[in-house]
C-alpha positions in Angstrom: 12.7 63.9 -29.8 15.5 63.6 -32.3 17.1 60.2 -32.5 20.9 59.8 -33.1 21.5 63.5 -32.4 24.9 62.9 -30.8 26.1 60.9 -33.9 24.9 63.6 -36.2 26.7 66.3 -34.1 29.9 64.3 -34.1 29.9 63.4 -37.8 29.0 66.9 -39.0 31.4 68.6 -36.6 34.2 66.4 -38.0 33.4 67.3 -41.5 33.2 71.0 -40.8 36.4 70.9 -38.9 38.2 69.1 -41.7 36.9 71.7 -44.2 38.2 74.6 -42.0 41.5 72.9 -41.5 41.8 72.5 -45.3 40.9 76.1 -45.8 43.5 77.3 -43.4 46.2 75.0 -44.9 45.3 76.2 -48.4 45.5 79.8 -47.4 48.8 79.2 -45.6 50.3 77.6 -48.7 48.8 80.3 -51.0 50.2 83.1 -48.8 53.7 82.1 -49.8 53.1 82.5 -53.5 52.5 85.2 -56.0 49.0 83.8 -56.5 48.0 85.2 -53.1 45.5 87.7 -54.5 42.1 89.0 -53.3 40.4 87.1 -56.2 42.1 83.8 -55.1 41.2 84.4 -51.5 37.6 85.1 -52.3 37.4 82.0 -54.5 38.7 79.8 -51.7 36.5 81.5 -49.2 33.4 80.9 -51.4 34.3 77.3 -51.8 34.4 76.9 -48.0 31.1 78.8 -47.7 29.4 76.5 -50.3 30.8 73.4 -48.7 29.6 74.3 -45.2 26.2 75.3 -46.5 25.9 71.8 -47.9 26.8 70.4 -44.5 24.2 72.6 -42.8 21.6 71.4 -45.3 22.6 67.8 -44.5 22.2 68.5 -40.9 18.7 69.8 -41.3 17.7 66.9 -43.5 19.1 64.3 -41.1 17.4 66.0 -38.1 14.1 66.1 -39.8 14.5 62.5 -40.7 15.1 61.5 -37.1 12.2 63.3 -35.6 9.5 61.1 -34.1 6.6 61.9 -36.5 4.0 60.5 -34.2 4.8 63.2 -31.7 4.5 65.9 -34.3 1.2 64.6 -35.6 -0.1 64.4 -32.0 0.9 68.0 -31.3 -0.7 69.2 -34.6 -4.0 67.4 -33.7 -4.0 69.1 -30.2 -3.3 72.6 -31.8 -6.0 72.0 -34.4 -8.7 71.0 -31.8 -7.8 74.0 -29.7 -8.6 76.4 -32.6 -12.0 74.9 -33.4 
């Protein structure tokens, strides 16, 4: 059972939502300039990609940290005994 999962969902959803909003705003502003090139679009897109990857990494780390380790150990012991 993962503790605080609703809090994690809320926090990370807000971060990702803010990143997407910033990406859209930056693209919108850029689209009205001469700097609106494929290279610039790819650069901004890659920045969004890297930022969201970092958030997904944080999510995984926080979820693992919130898992009840006793339950995992107990389940592992049951599986180990069944194989013997």
